[in-house]
C-alpha positions as a printed Julia matrix, in Angstrom:
109×3 Matrix{Float64}:
  28.04    9.23  -32.88
  29.82    9.11  -29.35
  29.72   11.09  -26.22
  31.35   14.31  -26.06
  34.43   14.31  -23.06
  32.69   15.66  -20.16
  29.15   14.8   -20.84
  28.35   13.38  -17.31
  30.29   14.68  -14.62
  31.63   11.91  -12.29
  29.89    9.66  -10.94
  26.49   11.15  -12.68
  24.41    8.67  -14.74
  22.06    9.13  -17.46
  19.11    6.82  -14.97
  19.22    8.94  -12.13
  18.37   12.84  -12.37
  16.94   13.78   -9.25
  13.35   15.43  -10.28
   9.94   15.38   -8.65
   7.86   11.91   -7.75
   8.86    9.82   -5.06
  12.59    9.35   -3.91
  14.05    5.99   -4.71
  13.51    3.75   -1.2
  11.19    6.51    0.04
   9.07    5.02    2.98
   5.39    5.69    0.98
   4.77    4.85   -2.87
   2.64    7.92   -2.52
   3.95   11.71   -1.47
   2.7    12.38    2.43
   2.08   15.53    1.38
   0.01   14.56   -1.86
  -2.04   12.63    0.24
  -2.71   14.76    2.37
  -3.76   17.39    0.39
  -6.2    15.16   -1.85
  -7.56   13.99    1.27
  -8.32   17.68    1.77
  -9.79   18.44   -1.91
 -12.15   14.87   -1.18
 -13.37   16.17    1.99
 -13.95   19.76    0.59
 -16.05   18.14   -2.3
 -17.7    15.58    0.39
 -18.94   18.59    2.39
 -20.74   20.59   -0.54
 -22.11   17.61   -2.66
 -23.06   15.04   -0.27
 -26.47   14.79   -1.65
 -25.0    14.1    -4.6
 -22.7    11.67   -3.92
 -24.87    9.68   -2.01
 -28.2     9.97   -4.74
 -25.48    8.47   -7.26
 -24.05    6.17   -5.0
 -27.73    4.88   -4.24
 -28.85    5.02   -8.22
 -25.14    2.93   -8.54
 -26.9     0.13   -5.82
 -30.05   -0.05   -7.75
 -28.24   -0.74  -11.03
 -28.35   -4.19  -12.04
 -25.95   -6.69  -10.83
 -22.59   -6.32  -13.22
 -22.81   -2.41  -12.55
 -24.26   -2.52   -9.12
 -20.97   -4.48   -7.57
 -18.03   -1.6    -7.51
 -20.89    0.79   -6.08
 -21.54   -2.03   -3.27
 -17.29   -2.12   -2.88
 -17.41    1.93   -2.26
 -20.43    2.16    0.33
 -18.59   -1.76    2.63
 -15.27   -0.12    2.67
 -16.45    3.59    4.0
 -18.6     2.0     6.22
 -16.94   -1.26    7.59
 -13.19   -0.63    6.19
 -11.38   -2.88    4.07
 -10.99   -6.24    6.09
  -6.96   -7.24    7.18
  -5.75  -10.18    5.65
  -4.16  -12.56    8.17
  -2.82  -15.84    8.68
  -4.05  -17.66   11.76
  -1.51  -20.85   12.77
  -4.77  -23.33   14.21
  -2.32  -26.16   15.68
   1.34  -25.73   15.61
   3.29  -28.53   15.75
   5.9   -28.6    19.13
   9.25  -27.31   18.15
  12.01  -29.66   19.96
  14.82  -27.35   20.56
  18.14  -28.57   21.98
  20.58  -26.24   23.14
  24.23  -27.54   24.07
  26.31  -25.26   26.86
  29.46  -27.44   26.57
  30.76  -28.84   23.2
  32.13  -32.39   24.91
  29.21  -33.21   26.66
  26.73  -36.46   25.83
  23.72  -36.29   24.56
  22.44  -39.08   26.42
  22.11  -41.57   23.94
C-alpha cells in the first residue's frame, strides 16, 4: 500500500514527532523538573521513615558478603560522595615550539 498524498506535511518526518520526554540535544538526560520533583519526594520519604531506612541499611550491611556490597556502596556514596575521576600527568615531556615571524628567515642551521 502506498502513502496517501498529504499524509505528512512538508518538512515533517515520522521519526521526529514532538512529544513528552527529553528534547533532542538537551543539556541534561533527566529533565531538571523531573529531578527536582524526585528529590522532593525522596526527601519527604527520608524525613518520615528515617528510622526504617537506617534499620534496613544496617541489616543489609550485616548480611553475608555478596548481599552486603550494594548496601556498603550506598553508605559510602551518601557519606563520602562519589570519587571524582581525574587523569593526573606525572612528568610531562617538554614541548618545543618554533615560531617563525619571517618566512624568509633562516632557522640558524
